[in-house]
ZASE-616327 format. One record per residue (C-alpha): x, y, z. Coordinates in steps of 0.02 Angstrom, whole numbers, padded with zeros to 5 digits, always signed. Example, Ala and Ser with C-alpha at 12.3 -4.5 7.8 and 13.67 -1.06 7.14 Angstrom:
% residues 2
+00615-00225+00390
+00684-00053+00357
***
This chain:
% residues 252
+05616+05534+05116
+05789+05471+05145
+05950+05486+05043
+06080+05345+04997
+06162+05346+05171
+05990+05323+05268
+05988+05493+05320
+05816+05569+05336
+05781+05720+05223
+05604+05751+05249
+05433+05682+05324
+05265+05732+05282
+05076+05659+05261
+05020+05688+05088
+04838+05705+05050
+04766+05605+04921
+04743+05660+04745
+04831+05786+04628
+04886+05895+04783
+04967+05747+04867
+05067+05699+04706
+05109+05887+04669
+05167+05903+04856
+05266+05741+04837
+05359+05815+04677
+05394+05973+04764
+05480+05876+04914
+05586+05784+04782
+05625+05921+04694
+05680+06022+04837
+05816+05890+04870
+05874+05836+04713
+05925+06019+04677
+05955+05984+04492
+05860+05989+04327
+05857+05862+04183
+05750+05710+04123
+05867+05585+04196
+05842+05657+04376
+05671+05549+04417
+05741+05384+04356
+05870+05410+04515
+05724+05424+04637
+05662+05253+04720
+05496+05242+04788
+05416+05093+04898
+05226+05070+04911
+05123+04928+04969
+05014+04919+04824
+05053+04894+04634
+04883+04970+04567
+04784+05130+04580
+04808+05323+04522
+04951+05361+04651
+05056+05212+04575
+05009+05260+04398
+05059+05452+04430
+05220+05385+04513
+05267+05279+04353
+05211+05403+04234
+05331+05537+04320
+05478+05419+04287
+05510+05373+04472
+05579+05187+04502
+05426+05124+04588
+05432+04954+04689
+05276+04860+04749
+05309+04804+04934
+05210+04656+04992
+05142+04707+05163
+05205+04533+05243
+05379+04587+05172
+05379+04748+05267
+05315+04679+05420
+05462+04548+05417
+05592+04689+05383
+05523+04789+05526
+05540+04653+05644
+05725+04659+05599
+05745+04839+05655
+05654+04830+05815
+05577+04720+05946
+05437+04821+06017
+05320+04769+05887
+05251+04943+05891
+05165+04995+05729
+05129+05168+05649
+05120+05260+05483
+05281+05352+05514
+05364+05190+05554
+05299+05095+05407
+05355+05239+05305
+05531+05215+05357
+05529+05029+05331
+05472+05049+05165
+05609+05183+05122
+05747+05091+05208
+05682+04934+05105
+05698+05014+04955
+05868+05093+04983
+05962+04922+05034
+05861+04796+04955
+05777+04875+04800
+05872+04731+04690
+05766+04607+04783
+05597+04700+04762
+05490+04702+04614
+05481+04856+04505
+05309+04910+04440
+05321+04920+04253
+05227+05068+04149
+05090+04951+04070
+04993+05013+03935
+04808+05052+03962
+04756+04889+03873
+04864+04789+03999
+04796+04887+04144
+04614+04862+04080
+04664+04672+04069
+04706+04680+04254
+04555+04765+04317
+04442+04633+04229
+04539+04472+04261
+04555+04527+04467
+04372+04549+04469
+04352+04382+04383
+04454+04305+04517
+04378+04393+04658
+04191+04319+04597
+04241+04155+04580
+04320+04164+04760
+04153+04229+04813
+04065+04094+04738
+04179+03966+04811
+04138+04040+04980
+03966+04046+04955
+03956+03876+04892
+04039+03823+05063
+03906+03907+05163
+03782+03833+05065
+03859+03664+05096
+03871+03687+05276
+03681+03752+05297
+03624+03593+05207
+03741+03477+05311
+03641+03543+05461
+03461+03502+05400
+03459+03427+05230
+03612+03306+05201
+03509+03207+05064
+03529+03363+04946
+03721+03348+04972
+03721+03168+04918
+03592+03217+04766
+03690+03363+04698
+03869+03338+04683
+03904+03517+04628
+03800+03645+04723
+03835+03795+04608
+03781+03717+04452
+03618+03775+04350
+03516+03630+04383
+03574+03604+04572
+03529+03790+04593
+03360+03779+04511
+03304+03635+04602
+03370+03686+04771
+03269+03851+04737
+03112+03750+04703
+03136+03624+04844
+03254+03694+04983
+03197+03572+05134
+03178+03389+05127
+02980+03374+05127
+02955+03463+04957
+03125+03405+04889
+03045+03213+04910
+02889+03272+04823
+02991+03326+04666
+02927+03239+04508
+03035+03158+04386
+02963+03282+04261
+03016+03428+04365
+03191+03361+04406
+03213+03305+04215
+03165+03478+04154
+03301+03555+04270
+03441+03433+04204
+03379+03460+04023
+03395+03651+04045
+03568+03627+04110
+03604+03517+03961
+03647+03372+04061
+03682+03196+03993
+03582+03043+04038
+03439+03140+04093
+03320+02987+04125
+03464+02890+04238
+03515+03047+04333
+03338+03097+04364
+03300+02942+04447
+03460+02928+04542
+03429+03111+04613
+03241+03078+04654
+03300+02918+04749
+03422+03019+04849
+03309+03154+04895
+03173+03027+04958
+03284+02926+05072
+03257+02946+05256
+03382+03055+05367
+03391+03138+05540
+03307+03306+05518
+03251+03465+05603
+03079+03521+05653
+02973+03604+05535
+03001+03779+05604
+03194+03756+05599
+03183+03681+05429
+03072+03827+05360
+03207+03954+05429
+03350+03855+05337
+03257+03848+05183
+03240+04055+05176
+03434+04051+05206
+03450+03920+05066
+03347+04020+04941
+03444+04175+04989
+03618+04082+04953
+03546+04006+04789
+03501+04171+04730
+03661+04233+04763
+03763+04094+04685
+03649+04114+04524
+03696+04311+04517
+03883+04264+04526
+03875+04128+04402
+03796+04260+04278
+03922+04391+04317
+04059+04273+04307
+04011+04222+04147
+04003+04392+04089
+04173+04442+04162
+04245+04278+04074
+04187+04340+03907
+04258+04507+03944
+04428+04435+03986
+04434+04329+03830
+04387+04494+03727
+04536+04587+03820
+04663+04454+03788
+04609+04462+03590
***
């Protein structure tokens, strides 16, 4: 805690929860030395997050709370010293000094309504699962490139329902080459694809083309990995759809 001139008034490590917030209020009250509803608004607080119980408690108390990106704090710390040393105490001083001198360039945290906070929670998880689906799809693509490149040619989008169904059914070159037109067509139909007959013939041809491959033992090991990744992608697709509906409901 520092004053407007940068002089340190207090220093403490606060516990989580209500006890920590109560201690912070007490520390601030000791140095303000006055009463009144306008007092909390004169207090500026820097914190390296814009969500969570602590942030909500600080905003509700009436303080001016600024979310400081950790990269911003790191750049500001470099301006004050050359050692590169990092500690909780030094980081706390950097945040306090940033808020003291540059609060006009920092983003204040708004006191959002519970409904707005709910939208944030759901949309963040929706975004996170989409990112995770992308990462898992990249892992699947990399594994297929190592032993089953024909699948990459046959399935343009690896995270679609028909691609996942066929990869789970035939995760290695030999079993994929044995897929019948009925099996491929049924998967495409369930995924509501267009031009099913044409696409079925194209996929079957690509899966039966000869490629450089691995031994049977290695293929079996890769097949286990592929089935696991396919299962993860299927679950992610299901949960992303559920969260997408929740996001739409929240905005409505």
